SEBAZA-57107 format. One record per residue (C-alpha): residue number from 1; residue in three letters; x, y, z. Coordinates in steps of 0.25 Angstrom, whole numbers. Example, Ala and Ser with C-alpha at 12.3 -4.5 7.8 and 13.67 -1.06 7.14 Angstrom:
<r martor="1" guba="ALA" px="49" py="-18" pz="31"/>
<r martor="2" guba="SER" px="55" py="-4" pz="29"/>
This chain:
<r martor="1" guba="MET" px="0" py="0" pz="0"/>
<r martor="2" guba="TYR" px="5" py="14" pz="-4"/>
<r martor="3" guba="LEU" px="0" py="27" pz="2"/>
<r martor="4" guba="ALA" px="2" py="40" pz="-5"/>
<r martor="5" guba="TYR" px="-3" py="54" pz="-1"/>
<r martor="6" guba="THR" px="-8" py="64" pz="-10"/>
<r martor="7" guba="LEU" px="-8" py="79" pz="-7"/>
<r martor="8" guba="ASP" px="-18" py="90" pz="-12"/>
<r martor="9" guba="ASP" px="-12" py="97" pz="-24"/>
<r martor="10" guba="ASN" px="-13" py="110" pz="-17"/>
<r martor="11" guba="GLN" px="-4" py="106" pz="-6"/>
<r martor="12" guba="THR" px="9" py="113" pz="-9"/>
<r martor="13" guba="ASP" px="17" py="111" pz="3"/>
<r martor="14" guba="PRO" px="22" py="97" pz="7"/>
<r martor="15" guba="VAL" px="14" py="89" pz="17"/>
<r martor="16" guba="GLU" px="19" py="80" pz="28"/>
<r martor="17" guba="ILE" px="12" py="67" pz="30"/>
<r martor="18" guba="PRO" px="15" py="63" pz="45"/>
<r martor="19" guba="ALA" px="19" py="49" pz="49"/>
<r martor="20" guba="GLY" px="7" py="41" pz="53"/>
<r martor="21" guba="ALA" px="-3" py="47" pz="43"/>
<r martor="22" guba="ARG" px="-14" py="37" pz="41"/>
<r martor="23" guba="SER" px="-20" py="33" pz="28"/>
<r martor="24" guba="GLN" px="-31" py="23" pz="26"/>
<r martor="25" guba="SER" px="-34" py="15" pz="13"/>
<r martor="26" guba="ILE" px="-48" py="15" pz="6"/>
<r martor="27" guba="PRO" px="-52" py="0" pz="7"/>
<r martor="28" guba="GLY" px="-58" py="-8" pz="-4"/>
<r martor="29" guba="PRO" px="-69" py="-18" pz="-4"/>
<r martor="30" guba="ASP" px="-67" py="-28" pz="8"/>
<r martor="31" guba="GLU" px="-55" py="-20" pz="13"/>
<r martor="32" guba="LEU" px="-52" py="-12" pz="25"/>
<r martor="33" guba="PRO" px="-45" py="2" pz="26"/>
<r martor="34" guba="GLN" px="-30" py="2" pz="29"/>
<r martor="35" guba="SER" px="-23" py="13" pz="36"/>
<r martor="36" guba="PHE" px="-9" py="17" pz="33"/>
<r martor="37" guba="GLU" px="0" py="27" pz="40"/>
<r martor="38" guba="THR" px="13" py="34" pz="35"/>
<r martor="39" guba="SER" px="25" py="29" pz="42"/>
<r martor="40" guba="GLU" px="33" py="43" pz="41"/>
<r martor="41" guba="THR" px="31" py="57" pz="38"/>
<r martor="42" guba="LEU" px="29" py="60" pz="23"/>
<r martor="43" guba="GLU" px="30" py="73" pz="15"/>
<r martor="44" guba="ALA" px="19" py="74" pz="4"/>
<r martor="45" guba="ARG" px="18" py="84" pz="-7"/>
<r martor="46" guba="ALA" px="7" py="87" pz="-17"/>
<r martor="47" guba="ALA" px="18" py="86" pz="-29"/>
<r martor="48" guba="TRP" px="20" py="72" pz="-25"/>
<r martor="49" guba="ASN" px="5" py="68" pz="-27"/>
<r martor="50" guba="ASN" px="7" py="62" pz="-40"/>
<r martor="51" guba="LEU" px="22" py="59" pz="-42"/>
<r martor="52" guba="GLN" px="25" py="54" pz="-56"/>
<r martor="53" guba="VAL" px="36" py="45" pz="-61"/>
<r martor="54" guba="ARG" px="45" py="51" pz="-71"/>
<r martor="55" guba="LEU" px="39" py="48" pz="-85"/>
<r martor="56" guba="THR" px="50" py="54" pz="-94"/>
<r martor="57" guba="LYS" px="65" py="55" pz="-95"/>
<r martor="58" guba="PRO" px="74" py="62" pz="-105"/>
<r martor="59" guba="GLN" px="77" py="54" pz="-118"/>
<r martor="60" guba="ASN" px="91" py="50" pz="-119"/>
<r martor="61" guba="ILE" px="92" py="48" pz="-134"/>
<r martor="62" guba="THR" px="107" py="50" pz="-139"/>
<r martor="63" guba="TYR" px="114" py="48" pz="-152"/>
<r martor="64" guba="ALA" px="120" py="35" pz="-146"/>
<r martor="65" guba="ASN" px="106" py="29" pz="-143"/>
<r martor="66" guba="VAL" px="97" py="35" pz="-153"/>
<r martor="67" guba="LEU" px="97" py="22" pz="-162"/>
<r martor="68" guba="ALA" px="93" py="13" pz="-150"/>
<r martor="69" guba="THR" px="82" py="23" pz="-145"/>
<r martor="70" guba="ASP" px="68" py="17" pz="-147"/>
<r martor="71" guba="SER" px="59" py="29" pz="-144"/>
<r martor="72" guba="LEU" px="59" py="45" pz="-143"/>
<r martor="73" guba="TYR" px="51" py="54" pz="-135"/>
<r martor="74" guba="LEU" px="46" py="67" pz="-142"/>
<r martor="75" guba="ALA" px="39" py="79" pz="-136"/>
<r martor="76" guba="GLY" px="25" py="81" pz="-141"/>
<r martor="77" guba="THR" px="15" py="72" pz="-148"/>
<r martor="78" guba="ALA" px="14" py="79" pz="-161"/>
<r martor="79" guba="THR" px="27" py="73" pz="-167"/>
<r martor="80" guba="ASN" px="20" py="68" pz="-180"/>
<r martor="81" guba="LEU" px="29" py="56" pz="-180"/>
<r martor="82" guba="LYS" px="25" py="42" pz="-185"/>
<r martor="83" guba="ALA" px="31" py="29" pz="-187"/>
<r martor="84" guba="GLY" px="42" py="29" pz="-198"/>
<r martor="85" guba="ASP" px="46" py="43" pz="-196"/>
<r martor="86" guba="GLN" px="61" py="46" pz="-194"/>
<r martor="87" guba="LEU" px="67" py="54" pz="-183"/>
<r martor="88" guba="LEU" px="80" py="61" pz="-183"/>
<r martor="89" guba="LEU" px="87" py="62" pz="-169"/>
<r martor="90" guba="GLN" px="98" py="73" pz="-169"/>
<r martor="91" guba="PHE" px="108" py="72" pz="-158"/>
<r martor="92" guba="ASP" px="117" py="84" pz="-161"/>
<r martor="93" guba="ASP" px="115" py="98" pz="-167"/>
<r martor="94" guba="GLN" px="123" py="94" pz="-180"/>
<r martor="95" guba="ALA" px="114" py="82" pz="-182"/>
<r martor="96" guba="GLU" px="127" py="74" pz="-183"/>
<r martor="97" guba="GLN" px="121" py="64" pz="-173"/>
<r martor="98" guba="ALA" px="107" py="60" pz="-178"/>
<r martor="99" guba="ALA" px="98" py="48" pz="-179"/>
<r martor="100" guba="VAL" px="86" py="44" pz="-187"/>
<r martor="101" guba="ARG" px="76" py="35" pz="-180"/>
<r martor="102" guba="THR" px="62" py="30" pz="-185"/>
<r martor="103" guba="VAL" px="49" py="32" pz="-178"/>
<r martor="104" guba="ALA" px="42" py="19" pz="-175"/>
<r martor="105" guba="GLN" px="30" py="24" pz="-166"/>
<r martor="106" guba="VAL" px="25" py="37" pz="-160"/>
<r martor="107" guba="GLU" px="18" py="38" pz="-147"/>
<r martor="108" guba="ALA" px="12" py="51" pz="-143"/>
<r martor="109" guba="GLU" px="10" py="53" pz="-128"/>
<r martor="110" guba="HIS" px="0" py="65" pz="-128"/>
<r martor="111" guba="ALA" px="-1" py="65" pz="-112"/>
<r martor="112" guba="ASP" px="14" py="68" pz="-111"/>
<r martor="113" guba="ASN" px="16" py="75" pz="-124"/>
<r martor="114" guba="TYR" px="27" py="67" pz="-130"/>
<r martor="115" guba="SER" px="29" py="57" pz="-141"/>
<r martor="116" guba="LEU" px="36" py="43" pz="-140"/>
<r martor="117" guba="ILE" px="43" py="40" pz="-153"/>
<r martor="118" guba="ARG" px="47" py="25" pz="-154"/>
<r martor="119" guba="LEU" px="58" py="23" pz="-164"/>
<r martor="120" guba="GLN" px="60" py="11" pz="-174"/>
<r martor="121" guba="PRO" px="72" py="3" pz="-169"/>
<r martor="122" guba="VAL" px="86" py="4" pz="-176"/>
<r martor="123" guba="PRO" px="89" py="-10" pz="-182"/>
<r martor="124" guba="PRO" px="97" py="-18" pz="-171"/>
<r martor="125" guba="LEU" px="109" py="-20" pz="-179"/>
<r martor="126" guba="LEU" px="111" py="-6" pz="-183"/>
<r martor="127" guba="LEU" px="109" py="-1" pz="-169"/>
<r martor="128" guba="ALA" px="119" py="-12" pz="-163"/>
<r martor="129" guba="ILE" px="130" py="-8" pz="-173"/>
<r martor="130" guba="VAL" px="130" py="7" pz="-170"/>
<r martor="131" guba="PRO" px="140" py="6" pz="-159"/>
<r martor="132" guba="ALA" px="149" py="-3" pz="-167"/>
<r martor="133" guba="LEU" px="149" py="7" pz="-179"/>
<r martor="134" guba="VAL" px="152" py="19" pz="-169"/>
<r martor="135" guba="GLN" px="164" py="11" pz="-163"/>
<r martor="136" guba="ALA" px="169" py="7" pz="-177"/>
<r martor="137" guba="ILE" px="168" py="21" pz="-182"/>
<r martor="138" guba="GLN" px="175" py="27" pz="-170"/>
<r martor="139" guba="ALA" px="186" py="17" pz="-171"/>
<r martor="140" guba="LEU" px="188" py="20" pz="-186"/>
<r martor="141" guba="SER" px="187" py="35" pz="-184"/>
<r martor="142" guba="ALA" px="199" py="34" pz="-174"/>
<r martor="143" guba="LEU" px="208" py="29" pz="-185"/>
<r martor="144" guba="SER" px="216" py="39" pz="-193"/>
<r martor="145" guba="PRO" px="211" py="41" pz="-207"/>
<r martor="146" guba="SER" px="225" py="43" pz="-212"/>
<r martor="147" guba="THR" px="230" py="30" pz="-207"/>
<r martor="148" guba="HIS" px="217" py="22" pz="-208"/>
<r martor="149" guba="PRO" px="210" py="26" pz="-221"/>
<r martor="150" guba="GLN" px="202" py="13" pz="-221"/>
<r martor="151" guba="ALA" px="194" py="18" pz="-209"/>
<r martor="152" guba="GLU" px="187" py="30" pz="-216"/>
<r martor="153" guba="PRO" px="178" py="22" pz="-225"/>
<r martor="154" guba="ARG" px="174" py="13" pz="-214"/>
<r martor="155" guba="ILE" px="170" py="24" pz="-205"/>
<r martor="156" guba="ALA" px="162" py="30" pz="-216"/>
<r martor="157" guba="ALA" px="154" py="17" pz="-218"/>
<r martor="158" guba="LEU" px="152" py="15" pz="-203"/>
<r martor="159" guba="GLN" px="148" py="29" pz="-201"/>
<r martor="160" guba="LYS" px="138" py="28" pz="-212"/>
<r martor="161" guba="LEU" px="131" py="16" pz="-206"/>
<r martor="162" guba="LEU" px="131" py="23" pz="-192"/>
<r martor="163" guba="SER" px="125" py="35" pz="-198"/>
<r martor="164" guba="ASN" px="114" py="27" pz="-206"/>
<r martor="165" guba="ILE" px="110" py="20" pz="-193"/>
<r martor="166" guba="TYR" px="108" py="33" pz="-186"/>
<r martor="167" guba="LEU" px="100" py="39" pz="-197"/>
<r martor="168" guba="GLY" px="91" py="27" pz="-198"/>
<r martor="169" guba="VAL" px="96" py="19" pz="-210"/>
<r martor="170" guba="THR" px="93" py="5" pz="-205"/>
<r martor="171" guba="ALA" px="98" py="-3" pz="-218"/>
<r martor="172" guba="LEU" px="111" py="-10" pz="-215"/>
<r martor="173" guba="PRO" px="122" py="-5" pz="-225"/>
<r martor="174" guba="ASP" px="127" py="-16" pz="-234"/>
<r martor="175" guba="TRP" px="141" py="-17" pz="-228"/>
<r martor="176" guba="LEU" px="135" py="-20" pz="-214"/>
<r martor="177" guba="LYS" px="126" py="-31" pz="-220"/>
<r martor="178" guba="GLN" px="138" py="-37" pz="-226"/>
<r martor="179" guba="LEU" px="145" py="-36" pz="-212"/>
<r martor="180" guba="LEU" px="133" py="-43" pz="-206"/>
<r martor="181" guba="VAL" px="133" py="-54" pz="-216"/>
<r martor="182" guba="SER" px="148" py="-56" pz="-214"/>
<r martor="183" guba="GLN" px="144" py="-58" pz="-199"/>
<r martor="184" guba="GLY" px="134" py="-69" pz="-202"/>
<r martor="185" guba="ILE" px="122" py="-60" pz="-201"/>
<r martor="186" guba="ALA" px="113" py="-63" pz="-213"/>
<r martor="187" guba="LEU" px="107" py="-51" pz="-220"/>
<r martor="188" guba="PRO" px="98" py="-51" pz="-233"/>
<r martor="189" guba="SER" px="106" py="-41" pz="-241"/>
<r martor="190" guba="LYS" px="120" py="-41" pz="-247"/>
<r martor="191" guba="ALA" px="131" py="-31" pz="-244"/>
<r martor="192" guba="ASP" px="138" py="-21" pz="-253"/>
<r martor="193" guba="GLY" px="153" py="-25" pz="-253"/>
<r martor="194" guba="ALA" px="158" py="-11" pz="-256"/>
<r martor="195" guba="LEU" px="151" py="-6" pz="-243"/>
<r martor="196" guba="VAL" px="156" py="-18" pz="-235"/>
<r martor="197" guba="ALA" px="170" py="-14" pz="-240"/>
<r martor="198" guba="THR" px="169" py="0" pz="-236"/>
<r martor="199" guba="ALA" px="163" py="-3" pz="-222"/>
<r martor="200" guba="VAL" px="169" py="-15" pz="-216"/>
<r martor="201" guba="SER" px="179" py="-21" pz="-226"/>
<r martor="202" guba="ILE" px="191" py="-26" pz="-219"/>
<r martor="203" guba="PRO" px="201" py="-15" pz="-220"/>
<r martor="204" guba="VAL" px="216" py="-16" pz="-221"/>
<r martor="205" guba="ASP" px="219" py="-6" pz="-210"/>
<r martor="206" guba="PRO" px="220" py="-14" pz="-197"/>
<r martor="207" guba="GLU" px="214" py="-4" pz="-188"/>
<r martor="208" guba="VAL" px="202" py="-1" pz="-197"/>
<r martor="209" guba="LYS" px="201" py="-17" pz="-199"/>
<r martor="210" guba="ALA" px="200" py="-19" pz="-184"/>
<r martor="211" guba="ILE" px="189" py="-9" pz="-182"/>
<r martor="212" guba="ILE" px="181" py="-14" pz="-194"/>
<r martor="213" guba="ASP" px="183" py="-28" pz="-189"/>
<r martor="214" guba="ALA" px="178" py="-25" pz="-175"/>
<r martor="215" guba="PHE" px="166" py="-17" pz="-181"/>
<r martor="216" guba="VAL" px="163" py="-29" pz="-190"/>
<r martor="217" guba="ALA" px="164" py="-39" pz="-178"/>
<r martor="218" guba="GLU" px="155" py="-30" pz="-169"/>
<r martor="219" guba="ILE" px="144" py="-29" pz="-180"/>
<r martor="220" guba="GLY" px="144" py="-44" pz="-182"/>
<r martor="221" guba="ASN" px="142" py="-46" pz="-167"/>
<r martor="222" guba="ILE" px="131" py="-36" pz="-167"/>
<r martor="223" guba="ALA" px="124" py="-42" pz="-179"/>
<r martor="224" guba="LYS" px="125" py="-57" pz="-174"/>
<r martor="225" guba="GLN" px="120" py="-53" pz="-160"/>
<r martor="226" guba="LEU" px="108" py="-46" pz="-166"/>
<r martor="227" guba="HIS" px="105" py="-57" pz="-176"/>
<r martor="228" guba="GLY" px="106" py="-67" pz="-164"/>
<r martor="229" guba="ALA" px="96" py="-59" pz="-156"/>
<r martor="230" guba="ALA" px="86" py="-58" pz="-167"/>
<r martor="231" guba="SER" px="86" py="-73" pz="-169"/>
<r martor="232" guba="GLY" px="78" py="-76" pz="-157"/>
<r martor="233" guba="ALA" px="74" py="-70" pz="-143"/>
<r martor="234" guba="GLU" px="80" py="-74" pz="-131"/>
<r martor="235" guba="ALA" px="71" py="-81" pz="-120"/>
<r martor="236" guba="THR" px="70" py="-74" pz="-107"/>
<r martor="237" guba="ASP" px="74" py="-82" pz="-95"/>
<r martor="238" guba="PRO" px="63" py="-81" pz="-84"/>
<r martor="239" guba="SER" px="74" py="-80" pz="-74"/>
<r martor="240" guba="LEU" px="76" py="-66" pz="-78"/>
<r martor="241" guba="PHE" px="63" py="-61" pz="-73"/>
<r martor="242" guba="VAL" px="57" py="-71" pz="-63"/>
<r martor="243" guba="GLU" px="65" py="-66" pz="-52"/>
<r martor="244" guba="GLY" px="60" py="-52" pz="-53"/>
<r martor="245" guba="LEU" px="46" py="-57" pz="-54"/>
<r martor="246" guba="LEU" px="47" py="-64" pz="-41"/>
<r martor="247" guba="LEU" px="51" py="-51" pz="-33"/>
<r martor="248" guba="GLY" px="40" py="-46" pz="-24"/>
<r martor="249" guba="PRO" px="35" py="-32" pz="-23"/>
<r martor="250" guba="ASN" px="44" py="-22" pz="-15"/>
<r martor="251" guba="ALA" px="38" py="-19" pz="-1"/>
<r martor="252" guba="GLN" px="34" py="-5" pz="2"/>
<r martor="253" guba="ALA" px="43" py="2" pz="12"/>
<r martor="254" guba="ALA" px="36" py="4" pz="25"/>
<r martor="255" guba="ASN" px="42" py="18" pz="26"/>
<r martor="256" guba="SER" px="54" py="26" pz="21"/>
<r martor="257" guba="LEU" px="63" py="20" pz="31"/>
<r martor="258" guba="ALA" px="62" py="7" pz="24"/>
<r martor="259" guba="LEU" px="67" py="12" pz="11"/>
<r martor="260" guba="ALA" px="81" py="9" pz="7"/>
<r martor="261" guba="ARG" px="90" py="22" pz="7"/>
<r martor="262" guba="SER" px="104" py="25" pz="4"/>
<r martor="263" guba="LEU" px="112" py="38" pz="3"/>
<r martor="264" guba="SER" px="117" py="35" pz="-11"/>
<r martor="265" guba="ARG" px="103" py="33" pz="-16"/>
<r martor="266" guba="SER" px="97" py="45" pz="-8"/>
<r martor="267" guba="PHE" px="108" py="55" pz="-14"/>
<r martor="268" guba="ALA" px="109" py="48" pz="-27"/>
<r martor="269" guba="LYS" px="108" py="56" pz="-40"/>
<r martor="270" guba="GLY" px="93" py="59" pz="-43"/>
<r martor="271" guba="SER" px="88" py="57" pz="-29"/>
<r martor="272" guba="ASP" px="79" py="67" pz="-22"/>
<r martor="273" guba="ALA" px="89" py="69" pz="-10"/>
<r martor="274" guba="HIS" px="96" py="81" pz="-17"/>
<r martor="275" guba="PRO" px="84" py="89" pz="-20"/>
<r martor="276" guba="GLN" px="78" py="86" pz="-6"/>
<r martor="277" guba="LEU" px="91" py="91" pz="1"/>
<r martor="278" guba="LEU" px="90" py="104" pz="-8"/>
<r martor="279" guba="VAL" px="75" py="107" pz="-5"/>
<r martor="280" guba="ASN" px="77" py="104" pz="10"/>
<r martor="281" guba="PHE" px="89" py="113" pz="11"/>
<r martor="282" guba="ALA" px="81" py="124" pz="3"/>
<r martor="283" guba="PRO" px="66" py="122" pz="7"/>
<r martor="284" guba="GLN" px="62" py="134" pz="-1"/>
<r martor="285" guba="ILE" px="63" py="126" pz="-14"/>
<r martor="286" guba="LYS" px="57" py="114" pz="-9"/>
<r martor="287" guba="ASP" px="44" py="116" pz="-16"/>
<r martor="288" guba="SER" px="49" py="121" pz="-29"/>
<r martor="289" guba="TYR" px="62" py="113" pz="-31"/>
<r martor="290" guba="TYR" px="56" py="100" pz="-37"/>
<r martor="291" guba="ALA" px="47" py="108" pz="-46"/>
<r martor="292" guba="ALA" px="59" py="116" pz="-52"/>
<r martor="293" guba="TRP" px="67" py="104" pz="-53"/>
<r martor="294" guba="ALA" px="56" py="96" pz="-61"/>
<r martor="295" guba="ASN" px="56" py="107" pz="-71"/>
<r martor="296" guba="ALA" px="71" py="110" pz="-72"/>
<r martor="297" guba="ASN" px="81" py="104" pz="-83"/>
<r martor="298" guba="VAL" px="90" py="96" pz="-75"/>
<r martor="299" guba="ASN" px="97" py="89" pz="-86"/>
<r martor="300" guba="ALA" px="107" py="99" pz="-93"/>
<r martor="301" guba="ALA" px="112" py="88" pz="-103"/>
<r martor="302" guba="ALA" px="108" py="90" pz="-118"/>
<r martor="303" guba="ALA" px="99" py="80" pz="-125"/>
<r martor="304" guba="HIS" px="106" py="71" pz="-135"/>
<r martor="305" guba="LEU" px="95" py="71" pz="-144"/>
<r martor="306" guba="LYS" px="94" py="85" pz="-150"/>
<r martor="307" guba="ALA" px="82" py="84" pz="-160"/>
<r martor="308" guba="VAL" px="73" py="74" pz="-167"/>
<r martor="309" guba="TYR" px="68" py="76" pz="-181"/>
<r martor="310" guba="ALA" px="57" py="69" pz="-188"/>
<r martor="311" guba="LEU" px="61" py="65" pz="-203"/>
<r martor="312" guba="ARG" px="47" py="66" pz="-209"/>
<r martor="313" guba="ILE" px="50" py="75" pz="-222"/>
<r martor="314" guba="ASN" px="52" py="68" pz="-235"/>
<r martor="315" guba="ALA" px="58" py="77" pz="-245"/>
<r martor="316" guba="PRO" px="65" py="75" pz="-259"/>
<r martor="317" guba="LEU" px="80" py="79" pz="-260"/>
<r martor="318" guba="PHE" px="82" py="93" pz="-264"/>
<r martor="319" guba="GLY" px="81" py="95" pz="-279"/>
<r martor="320" guba="ALA" px="75" py="82" pz="-281"/>
<r martor="321" guba="ASN" px="63" py="88" pz="-289"/>
<r martor="322" guba="ILE" px="72" py="96" pz="-299"/>
<r martor="323" guba="ALA" px="70" py="92" pz="-313"/>
<r martor="324" guba="LYS" px="82" py="84" pz="-319"/>
<r martor="325" guba="ARG" px="91" py="92" pz="-328"/>
<r martor="326" guba="ALA" px="88" py="91" pz="-342"/>
<r martor="327" guba="THR" px="99" py="84" pz="-350"/>
<r martor="328" guba="PHE" px="100" py="84" pz="-366"/>
<r martor="329" guba="PRO" px="108" py="74" pz="-374"/>
<r martor="330" guba="GLU" px="120" py="80" pz="-381"/>
<r martor="331" guba="ILE" px="117" py="81" pz="-396"/>
<r martor="332" guba="HIS" px="128" py="81" pz="-406"/>
């Protein structure tokens, strides 16, 4: 049995409920009323009548995790977005870091005035090879172009694939298909040998060769793991959840003295001990401090995501409707 006190909304000052205050339950059919008493003095405030849990938190969408992000919250409900629309997410002012994601579903929350945008997932293989691509590009870029000329064309091929993944191009390039086939992963289409030679062909330079070999091995391992995971679902062992189901409910503490306490938890970051010390040493701000804090900007860090654009306009290339230039055969 839990007991809660509700104060009149017009009660502005805190109210002290003394220890021993009696309350009586309203009995149901064939029941008798039960009496309860507070075991210690309680402080009550009208602002605490209907305390709500935190329903929202800032979105942490970065250039590093944007491909794995499955949803996006936008302010307002009149977004005019629909399934299949593409979104451009910009992470810097120069638009050098940007990603394109496709809308899968739009859910408008009119009560809270926001829209939940669910995104189509990036193919697992492309999502999994991004770290390997970044690592290979960084390793090749660290080599001097004058002494390692074979690194430059491979950097260009890997950077193009990485850029395409971020820009929503889900089709595998031919050289990557050839690489997967060489690792025993069956694919329907054939590869272009010229692209394979440009991207992952065995170079003569030993340092470039070591980086490419490591990249090829990593991509092969990733593809085999994903291929094996897709072949069948793993059965869940009941021992993983039965123990938790056997746990009984937590007993309600008889009073605040029965609650577990520690100084490290009481003064930990995010606890209420610090503002309580402040308002008790400066009682003149006791009634206004929490209201001011609730409306203050307490996070000075700039958001990683700068802007979101909907790519909805289809337009021909500039000059596409100009008539072709007339040509005349030369007459001798």
